[in-house]
C-alpha positions as CSV (number, residue, x, y, z in Angstrom):
1,X,106.3,143.3,156.2
2,X,108.8,141.4,154.0
3,X,109.8,137.9,155.1
4,X,113.3,136.4,155.0
5,X,114.0,134.7,151.7
6,X,116.5,132.0,150.5
7,X,117.3,131.8,146.8
8,X,118.6,128.3,146.0
9,X,121.6,128.3,143.7
10,X,120.0,126.2,141.0
11,X,117.1,128.7,140.7
12,X,119.1,131.8,139.9
13,X,118.8,132.5,136.2
14,X,121.1,135.2,134.7
15,X,119.6,137.7,132.2
16,X,121.8,138.9,129.5
17,X,121.9,142.7,128.6
18,X,122.7,144.4,125.3
19,X,126.2,145.7,125.9
20,X,127.5,145.3,122.4
21,X,129.5,142.6,120.6
22,X,132.7,143.2,122.7
23,X,131.1,142.8,126.1
24,X,129.2,140.0,127.8
25,X,127.0,141.2,130.8
26,X,124.6,138.9,132.6
27,X,122.8,139.8,135.8
28,X,120.5,138.1,138.4
29,X,118.7,140.3,140.8
30,X,117.0,138.5,143.6
31,X,116.3,141.4,145.9
32,X,114.6,144.7,145.3
33,X,113.6,146.5,142.1
34,X,111.8,149.5,143.5
35,X,113.2,153.1,143.9
36,X,112.9,153.0,147.7
37,X,114.5,149.5,148.1
38,X,118.0,148.3,147.8
39,X,118.8,145.7,145.2
40,X,121.1,142.7,145.4
41,X,122.2,139.8,143.2
42,X,125.2,138.7,141.2
43,X,126.6,139.4,137.7
44,X,129.2,138.2,135.3
45,X,131.2,140.6,133.1
46,X,133.5,139.8,130.3
47,X,135.0,142.3,127.8
48,X,135.0,146.1,128.0
49,X,132.1,148.6,128.1
50,X,131.3,152.1,129.4
51,X,128.6,152.7,131.9
52,X,127.1,155.5,134.0
53,X,125.9,154.2,137.4
54,X,122.4,155.4,138.5
55,X,122.9,153.9,142.0
56,X,125.5,153.4,144.7
57,X,127.1,150.0,144.4
58,X,129.1,147.6,146.4
59,X,130.7,144.6,144.6
60,X,132.1,141.5,146.3
61,X,134.4,139.5,143.9
62,X,133.7,135.8,143.6
63,X,135.7,134.9,140.5
64,X,138.2,136.7,138.2
65,X,139.3,140.3,138.2
66,X,137.7,143.6,137.0
67,X,139.3,146.9,136.3
68,X,137.2,150.0,136.6
69,X,138.4,153.3,135.1
70,X,136.9,156.5,136.4
71,X,138.4,159.7,135.0
72,X,142.2,159.3,135.0
73,X,142.3,156.6,137.7
74,X,142.0,152.8,137.4
75,X,141.0,150.4,140.2
76,X,141.4,146.6,139.9
77,X,139.7,144.1,142.2
78,X,139.8,140.3,142.4
79,X,138.5,137.4,144.4
80,X,137.6,138.4,148.0
81,X,138.0,142.1,147.3
82,X,135.2,144.6,147.9
83,X,134.7,147.7,145.6
84,X,132.4,150.7,146.1
85,X,131.2,152.7,143.1
86,X,129.3,156.0,143.6
87,X,126.0,157.0,142.0
88,X,126.4,159.0,138.7
89,X,130.0,157.9,138.2
90,X,130.9,157.4,134.5
91,X,133.1,154.3,134.4
92,X,134.7,151.8,132.0
93,X,134.5,148.2,133.0
94,X,137.2,145.8,131.7
95,X,137.6,142.1,132.4
96,X,139.3,140.3,129.5
97,X,139.1,136.9,131.2
98,X,135.7,137.5,132.9
99,X,134.6,137.9,136.5
100,X,131.7,137.1,138.7
101,X,130.5,139.4,141.5
102,X,127.9,139.7,144.2
103,X,126.4,143.2,144.2
104,X,124.3,145.3,146.4
105,X,122.9,148.7,145.2
106,X,120.7,151.5,146.2
107,X,118.3,152.3,144.8
108,X,117.2,148.9,143.6
109,X,115.5,150.0,140.4
110,X,118.7,150.2,138.3
111,X,117.1,148.9,135.1
112,X,114.4,151.6,135.0
113,X,116.9,154.3,135.8
114,X,119.7,153.3,133.4
115,X,120.5,154.4,129.9
116,X,121.6,151.3,128.1
117,X,122.5,153.3,124.9
118,X,125.7,154.5,126.8
119,X,127.0,150.9,126.8
120,X,125.7,150.0,123.4
121,X,127.5,152.9,121.6
122,X,130.7,152.8,123.6
123,X,131.7,149.2,123.9
124,X,135.1,148.6,122.4
125,X,137.3,145.5,121.8
């Protein structure tokens, strides 16, 4: 059985991911990285990049704004807003000034299930 956990603010190190020269993406995942678990943590995004989600995601916005484009529609969220993104959705993230979010996803093994080459080949200024 898993015990409750507290993750002190000073001990949460962000890991940067290779999303190309026009996007800065850094993620901290404190909870869950297995296929049968949910994952949670926070992230910072700045710039523009394409991504295909391999998980259902809920974002809570802590700082800045983020615009997501899915098909012909765009969705913008800012501080205090909550956004849901469905699994397998091809989206474009855009945050020229940068944003910080708390995220919760299912399943939690997003790194193993994700194709980073999508972001690397499609990031644009």
